C-alpha positions in Angstrom: 0.0 0.0 0.0 1.2 3.5 -0.8 1.7 5.4 2.5 3.6 8.3 3.9 7.0 6.7 3.5 6.5 6.2 -0.2 5.0 9.7 -0.6 8.1 11.2 1.1 10.4 9.3 -1.2 8.5 10.6 -4.2 8.7 14.1 -2.8 12.5 13.7 -2.2 13.0 12.6 -5.8 11.1 15.6 -7.1 13.1 17.9 -4.8 16.3 16.4 -6.0 15.4 17.1 -9.7 14.2 20.6 -9.0 16.8 21.6 -6.4 20.0 19.7 -7.4 19.5 19.5 -11.2 17.7 22.8 -11.4 15.0 21.4 -13.7 11.4 22.5 -13.7 9.0 19.8 -12.6 5.3 19.6 -11.9 3.8 17.4 -9.2 0.1 16.7 -9.7 -1.9 15.6 -6.6 -5.6 15.0 -6.7 -7.9 14.7 -3.7 -8.5 11.0 -4.4 -4.8 10.3 -4.0 -4.6 11.8 -0.5 -4.8 8.6 1.6 -3.2 10.3 4.6 -3.7 13.9 5.7 0.1 13.9 6.5 0.5 14.2 2.7 -1.1 17.6 2.8 1.0 18.6 5.8 4.1 17.9 3.7 2.7 19.8 0.7 1.7 22.7 3.0 5.4 22.9 4.2 6.8 22.8 0.7 4.4 25.5 -0.4 5.2 27.7 2.5 8.9 27.2 3.1 10.2 25.0 0.2 11.3 22.3 2.6 9.9 19.5 4.9 11.3 19.3 8.4 13.4 16.2 9.1 13.0 14.8 5.6 16.6 14.3 4.7 19.2 12.0 6.3 22.7 13.2 6.8 24.1 11.1 3.9 21.4 12.6 1.6 22.4 16.1 2.7 26.0 15.3 1.8 24.9 14.3 -1.7 22.9 17.5 -2.1 25.9 19.6 -1.0 28.2 17.8 -3.3 25.9 18.4 -6.2 25.5 22.1 -5.4 29.1 22.9 -4.7 29.9 23.6 -8.4 26.7 25.7 -8.7 27.8 27.8 -5.7 31.3 28.2 -7.1 29.9 29.3 -10.5 27.6 31.8 -8.8 30.4 33.1 -6.6 28.6 32.0 -3.4 30.8 30.6 -0.6 30.1 26.8 -0.5 29.2 26.6 3.2 26.5 24.1 4.3 24.1 27.0 5.1 24.6 28.7 1.8 24.2 25.4 -0.1 21.0 24.5 1.8 19.5 28.0 1.1 20.4 27.6 -2.6 18.8 24.1 -2.6 15.6 25.4 -1.0 15.5 28.4 -3.3 15.8 26.2 -6.4 13.1 23.9 -5.1 10.8 26.8 -4.6 11.5 28.2 -8.0 11.4 24.9 -10.0 9.0 22.5 -8.2 5.4 23.4 -9.2 2.6 21.7 -7.2 -0.8 21.3 -8.8 -3.6 20.3 -6.4 -6.8 19.1 -8.0 -9.6 19.0 -5.5 -13.3 18.9 -5.8 -15.2 21.7 -4.1 -18.1 19.3 -3.4 -18.5 18.4 0.3 -16.6 19.6 3.3 -13.2 18.1 2.7 -11.8 21.0 0.7 -13.0 23.6 3.2 -11.6 21.6 6.1 -8.3 21.0 4.4 -8.0 24.7 3.6 -8.5 25.6 7.3 -6.0 22.9 8.5 -3.3 23.8 5.9 -3.3 27.6 5.2 -0.7 27.4 2.5 -3.3 25.8 0.3 -4.8 29.2 0.1 -1.9 31.6 0.9 0.7 30.1 -1.4 -1.5 28.9 -4.3 -3.3 30.3 -7.3 -6.8 29.0 -7.2 -8.5 28.3 -10.5 -12.1 27.1 -10.5 -13.2 25.1 -13.5 -16.9 24.8 -14.0 -18.6 22.7 -16.8 -19.6 24.7 -19.8 -23.3 24.9 -20.7 -24.3 22.8 -23.6 -25.4 25.7 -25.7 -22.0 27.4 -25.3 -20.2 24.3 -26.4 -22.4 24.0 -29.5 -21.9 27.7 -30.3 -18.1 27.3 -30.2 -18.2 24.1 -32.2 -20.4 25.7 -34.9 -18.0 28.6 -35.1 -15.0 26.4 -35.6 -16.7 24.0 -38.0 -18.5 26.7 -40.0 -16.1 26.4 -42.9 
Protein backbone atom coordinates (compact mmCIF):
# COMPACT_ATOMS: atom_id res chain seq x y z
CA UNK A 1 0.00 0.00 0.00
CA UNK A 2 1.15 3.53 -0.80
CA UNK A 3 1.75 5.35 2.46
CA UNK A 4 3.57 8.30 3.95
CA UNK A 5 7.05 6.74 3.55
CA UNK A 6 6.51 6.18 -0.19
CA UNK A 7 5.02 9.66 -0.58
CA UNK A 8 8.05 11.22 1.09
CA UNK A 9 10.42 9.26 -1.16
CA UNK A 10 8.54 10.59 -4.18
CA UNK A 11 8.74 14.14 -2.80
CA UNK A 12 12.47 13.68 -2.22
CA UNK A 13 13.01 12.61 -5.82
CA UNK A 14 11.06 15.65 -7.06
CA UNK A 15 13.07 17.92 -4.78
CA UNK A 16 16.32 16.38 -6.04
CA UNK A 17 15.38 17.06 -9.65
CA UNK A 18 14.24 20.61 -8.96
CA UNK A 19 16.84 21.56 -6.36
CA UNK A 20 19.98 19.70 -7.39
CA UNK A 21 19.54 19.54 -11.16
CA UNK A 22 17.68 22.84 -11.44
CA UNK A 23 14.98 21.40 -13.70
CA UNK A 24 11.36 22.54 -13.71
CA UNK A 25 9.01 19.78 -12.64
CA UNK A 26 5.29 19.56 -11.89
CA UNK A 27 3.78 17.43 -9.15
CA UNK A 28 0.06 16.74 -9.66
CA UNK A 29 -1.88 15.57 -6.62
CA UNK A 30 -5.62 14.95 -6.70
CA UNK A 31 -7.90 14.72 -3.71
CA UNK A 32 -8.52 11.03 -4.38
CA UNK A 33 -4.78 10.32 -4.03
CA UNK A 34 -4.59 11.78 -0.52
CA UNK A 35 -4.84 8.63 1.58
CA UNK A 36 -3.23 10.26 4.62
CA UNK A 37 -3.69 13.88 5.72
CA UNK A 38 0.06 13.94 6.46
CA UNK A 39 0.51 14.19 2.67
CA UNK A 40 -1.11 17.61 2.83
CA UNK A 41 1.00 18.61 5.81
CA UNK A 42 4.13 17.95 3.74
CA UNK A 43 2.67 19.77 0.72
CA UNK A 44 1.75 22.67 3.01
CA UNK A 45 5.36 22.86 4.22
CA UNK A 46 6.79 22.76 0.70
CA UNK A 47 4.39 25.48 -0.45
CA UNK A 48 5.17 27.67 2.54
CA UNK A 49 8.92 27.24 3.07
CA UNK A 50 10.22 25.05 0.24
CA UNK A 51 11.26 22.27 2.60
CA UNK A 52 9.89 19.54 4.85
CA UNK A 53 11.34 19.35 8.37
CA UNK A 54 13.42 16.24 9.12
CA UNK A 55 12.98 14.85 5.61
CA UNK A 56 16.63 14.31 4.74
CA UNK A 57 19.16 11.96 6.31
CA UNK A 58 22.72 13.24 6.80
CA UNK A 59 24.12 11.15 3.92
CA UNK A 60 21.45 12.57 1.60
CA UNK A 61 22.41 16.10 2.67
CA UNK A 62 26.04 15.34 1.80
CA UNK A 63 24.93 14.27 -1.70
CA UNK A 64 22.91 17.48 -2.08
CA UNK A 65 25.86 19.61 -0.99
CA UNK A 66 28.22 17.76 -3.33
CA UNK A 67 25.88 18.41 -6.24
CA UNK A 68 25.46 22.09 -5.39
CA UNK A 69 29.13 22.89 -4.69
CA UNK A 70 29.89 23.58 -8.40
CA UNK A 71 26.73 25.70 -8.68
CA UNK A 72 27.84 27.78 -5.69
CA UNK A 73 31.34 28.17 -7.14
CA UNK A 74 29.92 29.26 -10.49
CA UNK A 75 27.62 31.81 -8.80
CA UNK A 76 30.39 33.11 -6.57
CA UNK A 77 28.63 31.99 -3.39
CA UNK A 78 30.80 30.60 -0.58
CA UNK A 79 30.14 26.84 -0.46
CA UNK A 80 29.16 26.61 3.20
CA UNK A 81 26.48 24.11 4.28
CA UNK A 82 24.07 26.95 5.13
CA UNK A 83 24.55 28.66 1.78
CA UNK A 84 24.17 25.40 -0.13
CA UNK A 85 21.01 24.52 1.80
CA UNK A 86 19.52 27.97 1.11
CA UNK A 87 20.40 27.57 -2.57
CA UNK A 88 18.79 24.13 -2.64
CA UNK A 89 15.58 25.39 -1.00
CA UNK A 90 15.50 28.41 -3.29
CA UNK A 91 15.83 26.22 -6.36
CA UNK A 92 13.10 23.88 -5.08
CA UNK A 93 10.78 26.85 -4.56
CA UNK A 94 11.53 28.17 -8.05
CA UNK A 95 11.42 24.88 -9.96
CA UNK A 96 8.96 22.55 -8.19
CA UNK A 97 5.41 23.37 -9.18
CA UNK A 98 2.65 21.67 -7.23
CA UNK A 99 -0.78 21.27 -8.81
CA UNK A 100 -3.56 20.28 -6.45
CA UNK A 101 -6.81 19.13 -8.03
CA UNK A 102 -9.61 19.01 -5.50
CA UNK A 103 -13.35 18.89 -5.81
CA UNK A 104 -15.25 21.67 -4.06
CA UNK A 105 -18.13 19.28 -3.40
CA UNK A 106 -18.51 18.38 0.25
CA UNK A 107 -16.62 19.57 3.30
CA UNK A 108 -13.17 18.09 2.66
CA UNK A 109 -11.77 21.05 0.68
CA UNK A 110 -13.03 23.57 3.22
CA UNK A 111 -11.64 21.57 6.14
CA UNK A 112 -8.29 21.05 4.43
CA UNK A 113 -7.95 24.74 3.61
CA UNK A 114 -8.50 25.55 7.29
CA UNK A 115 -6.00 22.94 8.47
CA UNK A 116 -3.33 23.79 5.89
CA UNK A 117 -3.35 27.56 5.23
CA UNK A 118 -0.66 27.40 2.53
CA UNK A 119 -3.25 25.76 0.28
CA UNK A 120 -4.82 29.23 0.14
CA UNK A 121 -1.95 31.62 0.88
CA UNK A 122 0.70 30.08 -1.40
CA UNK A 123 -1.46 28.92 -4.31
CA UNK A 124 -3.27 30.34 -7.26
CA UNK A 125 -6.80 29.01 -7.20
CA UNK A 126 -8.53 28.26 -10.48
CA UNK A 127 -12.15 27.12 -10.48
CA UNK A 128 -13.17 25.06 -13.48
CA UNK A 129 -16.87 24.77 -14.03
CA UNK A 130 -18.56 22.74 -16.77
CA UNK A 131 -19.63 24.73 -19.81
CA UNK A 132 -23.32 24.90 -20.66
CA UNK A 133 -24.27 22.76 -23.64
CA UNK A 134 -25.41 25.74 -25.75
CA UNK A 135 -22.00 27.42 -25.27
CA UNK A 136 -20.20 24.26 -26.38
CA UNK A 137 -22.42 24.01 -29.46
CA UNK A 138 -21.86 27.68 -30.31
CA UNK A 139 -18.07 27.29 -30.17
CA UNK A 140 -18.22 24.08 -32.19
CA UNK A 141 -20.40 25.70 -34.86
CA UNK A 142 -17.99 28.64 -35.11
CA UNK A 143 -14.96 26.38 -35.64
CA UNK A 144 -16.75 23.97 -37.99
CA UNK A 145 -18.48 26.68 -40.05
CA UNK A 146 -16.06 26.38 -42.94
